[in-house]
N, C-alpha and C positions, 0 to 999 in steps of 0.2 A: 541842496542840502548844506546846512551850516557845518562849520568845522570848529575845532577847539583851538583857541589861541594859546601858544606856549611862549613864555618869556624865557630867553636863554641868555645867561651871563657867562662869558668866557673871561676868566680873570685869574691872576695869581694872588688876588686879595691883598696886595701890598699898597694900600691907600697911602699916598704921599703928598697930595695936593688937596687942601681943604676947599670948601665951596666958594670961598672968597678968592681963590686962586693963589693962596699962599702955601709955600712948602712947609707943611707942619704935619708930620705923620700922626701924632696923637689926635689932633683936631680932625684930620682927614678920616681917621677911623671912626671917630664920633659921628661925623657927618654921614659916613657910609652906613653905620648902624641905624641912624635915624631914617635914612632913605629905605633901608631894608625893612624896618618896622612898618613904615608907611605902605610899602609894597605889599606886605603881608595882609594888610587890611582890605586890599582889593580882592583877596581870595582867588588870585590868578594861579594858573598852573605855571610853576617856575622851576627851571632846571639851572643849577649852579655848577658850572664846569670849572673845576680847579685846574689851571694849567701850569701850576708851579711844579718844578721837578720833584719836590717832596711836599707832601700834604702838610699844611701848617694849620694850627689852631684858629687863627683869624679867619681863614676861609670857611671852616666849619661853623664858626660863630655867626658869620654873615649869612651863610646858607640857612642856618637855623632861625635867625631873626626874620628872614623873609619867607620862612616856611617852604623852602625850596628843597627839591631832591638834590642831594649833594653827589657829585660825580667827580672823583679824582681822575684826571685825564692829562697827565703831564706832557704827553706827546699827541695832542689832539689830531686825529685823522678824520677825514670827512666821513668815511663809512661808519666808524664807531660813534661819531657825533650824531649822524643821521639816525642811527639805531636808538641812541639815548633819547633823542627828541621824540621819535615815534613812540617809544615806551612811555615817556612822560605824558604825551598827549592821550594815550590810551588808558592811563591810570585813573 
């Protein structure tokens, strides 16, 4: 029986290195958004786990751009994360 693939991102969404490997936060965020939009075109099931201590707008923007389910989880625990992945796969 086939399963459903789920792409899971665990990040604080503080992009700071651009694709060329340069330390440039603005360019890194542009690159991250471009990648997020490309991922959204695949129509994959995506879970965006925001690991920052406080939820920030850039994380929500990236999650939205990739059409991901956004989950603020500042202190990611394995049981909570496993439950979130299962729920995303069943959605």
